[in-house]
C-alpha positions, 0 to 999 in steps of 0.5 A: 552454500551454507545459506542455500542449505539453510533455505532448503532445510527451512523451505516450508517455513519460508513459504509459510511466512511468505504467504503470511506476508502476502496476506498482510500486504494484500489485505492492507493495500486492498483496504487502503485502495477501497478507502483512498480512491473513493475519498480521493474522488470525493475530495475533487468534488469537495476541495475545501476538505482536501487540505485537512484530509491529505494533511492528516495522511501526511502526518501519518507518514511522519510517525515512526512505524514502530511507534505507530504499531506500539500506539495501537496495541492498547486501543480497545477493539482496533488494537491488541497484539497481532494482525489487526493492529498491523493491518490498521497501521499499514493502511494508514501508511498506504493511504497517502500515495493512493489518496494524493494520486487519485486527487491529483490525477483527476484534478489534472484531467484537461478541463476542456475534455471535461467541458466537452463531456458536459456539452454532450449532456453527460452527468457528473457521474458519467463524466467521472466514469467515462472521462476523468477516471480513465484519464487519471487511471495511470496516476492512480495506479502509480499511487497504488504501486508506491503504496504496495511496495512501501507496505511490503517493506513495512510489513516486516516491522509488523512482526514486532507486534506478532503479525507474522510474516517474513519479519519473524525471520529478520527479528529472530536473526537479529536476536540470535545474530544469525545472518541466515535468518536475516537473509531468509526474511530480507531476500524474499521481502525484497523480491516481493517488492520488486515483483509487485513494482514490475507487475503493477508497472506493466498494468499501469502502462497497459491501462494508459489510454493516453499512450 
């Protein structure tokens, strides 16, 4: 009951922080998709580049999130306190599943189907557009789904460098030893992750042309 009263009293602030969190997640994931999918497709045409680029994305995953946020702060132009550094860090974390799933999905398309398209006179771009991407789409969307859910959780840590969002409640709650503040940040964040996972999972199934 104490927590419910707290939520009712702070509903405006909780709503504002949730919106900030959504903006952070949406912007980061959107940039990661716009970069990761084209690069993943490019790697299927330039496979010698696949190992170093996917390897770099793997390395970014091993860097502790707080360390990466802190590392970006002193870098001119792209660094500093606030949302800019947080977005760059979150994009780096979200790139791996999107990049890897795009590359793997397109490489997993049955070569016989691709060859049939070539036999019909399709250009490489046409085969990519009409055969490879549609068949690889469930795998690509699975990568986007993973990246989005991971970003929702990591975005709470971005509050440590002044990016806002639900992490503000969590850090304030830890500092003040107030479980209500911690729950006010943690519960909405968990609900967002579950919601994104469910929605993207449904879209993934609907767009699966193999089903």
